[in-house]
C-alpha positions as MATLAB code, in Angstrom:
seq = 'XXXXXXXXXXXXXXXXXXXXXXXXXXXXXXXXXXXXXXXXXXXXXXXXXXXXXXXXXXXXXXXXXXXX';
ca = [
     -88.003  -16.042   58.779;
     -90.569  -14.399   61.026;
     -88.128  -12.859   63.519;
     -88.518   -9.218   62.465;
     -88.215   -6.984   65.495;
     -87.316   -9.936   67.757;
     -83.978  -11.226   66.502;
     -81.094  -10.042   64.327;
     -78.330  -11.805   62.454;
     -75.906  -10.810   65.195;
     -78.330  -12.197   67.753;
     -78.154  -15.612   66.084;
     -74.365  -15.322   65.958;
     -74.303  -14.495   69.666;
     -76.414  -17.528   70.519;
     -74.202  -19.722   68.343;
     -71.013  -18.384   69.933;
     -72.368  -18.945   73.440;
     -73.586  -22.482   72.778;
     -70.357  -23.459   71.003;
     -68.328  -22.188   73.976;
     -70.444  -24.375   76.254;
     -69.498  -27.384   74.111;
     -65.807  -26.695   74.716;
     -63.965  -26.122   71.421;
     -61.105  -23.591   71.482;
     -62.165  -19.962   71.265;
     -59.945  -19.461   68.194;
     -61.835  -22.135   66.239;
     -65.186  -20.588   67.112;
     -63.949  -17.172   65.996;
     -62.781  -18.650   62.667;
     -66.200  -20.273   62.232;
     -67.881  -16.909   62.794;
     -65.376  -15.298   60.390;
     -64.075  -12.910   63.011;
     -60.734  -11.267   62.348;
     -57.753  -11.602   64.671;
     -57.489   -8.398   66.714;
     -53.734   -8.689   67.135;
     -52.445   -7.375   63.808;
     -49.062   -9.094   64.195;
     -50.729  -12.481   64.698;
     -53.132  -11.794   61.843;
     -50.212  -11.013   59.541;
     -48.283  -14.196   60.280;
     -50.751  -16.863   61.359;
     -52.720  -18.230   58.415;
     -53.669  -21.553   60.014;
     -57.180  -22.626   59.175;
     -57.416  -25.517   61.706;
     -59.735  -27.358   59.320;
     -59.745  -30.759   61.049;
     -60.617  -29.498   64.545;
     -63.119  -27.057   63.085;
     -64.785  -29.909   61.169;
     -65.069  -31.839   64.450;
     -66.559  -28.757   66.101;
     -69.121  -28.410   63.302;
     -70.071  -32.107   63.539;
     -70.700  -31.634   67.262;
     -72.702  -28.476   66.507;
     -74.766  -30.321   63.901;
     -75.455  -33.136   66.368;
     -76.509  -30.538   68.967;
     -78.949  -28.929   66.534;
     -80.340  -32.301   65.461;
     -80.997  -33.231   69.094;
];
């Protein structure tokens, strides 16, 4: 992609996380989008919610942001 030595995959993820937070969706939905694991093992064991509808709305807003 031409970013060798200037940007990493985690760098792109960091930019995405920051910009999504500025758009206002819940932190938990952003973490699911980035495929981050729940740090609280008890919550991770019991909560299997995928929050698909709000995450789809978040991704539509993200797509609109990128298109602009």
